C-alpha positions in Angstrom: -210.6 44.9 113.6 -209.4 46.0 117.0 -205.6 47.5 117.5 -204.1 44.2 119.5 -205.4 42.0 116.8 -202.8 43.9 114.3 -199.7 43.0 116.1 -199.9 39.8 114.9 -201.0 40.3 111.4 -197.6 42.9 111.3 -195.5 40.2 112.8 -196.5 37.5 110.6 -196.1 39.6 107.1 -192.6 40.4 108.4 -191.7 36.9 109.1 -193.2 35.4 105.7 -192.0 38.7 104.1 -195.3 39.6 102.9 -197.4 42.5 102.4 -199.3 43.1 105.5 -202.2 45.0 103.5 -202.7 41.5 101.2 -202.6 39.7 104.6 -205.4 41.6 106.4 -207.8 41.5 103.4 -207.0 37.5 103.2 -208.0 37.7 106.8 -211.2 39.7 106.6 -212.5 38.1 103.4 -211.9 34.5 105.7 -214.0 36.9 108.4 -211.9 35.9 111.0 -212.2 37.6 114.6 -209.6 38.4 117.0 -207.7 35.8 119.0 -207.5 33.6 116.1 -203.4 33.9 115.6 -202.4 31.1 114.3 -204.9 31.4 111.3 -203.0 34.5 110.8 -199.6 32.9 110.7 -200.9 30.1 108.6 -202.6 32.7 106.2 -199.2 34.5 106.5 -197.2 31.3 105.1 -199.9 30.5 102.5 -199.5 34.2 101.1 -195.6 33.7 100.5 -196.0 30.8 98.4 
C-alpha cells in the first residue's frame, strides 16, 4: 500500500470513529487497490455500525 493511499483511511476512520487499523485490515481483506476512496468510506461507515 503506498503512503498517499493512507490519507483516505485516516480521514474516514476519524470521521466515523473507528480504529484505523481495523479499517485497513478490512480493506486489505477485500483486496482493494489504491484509488477506491468511496469504498474506504463505505467500509468505515459499516464498521461504525
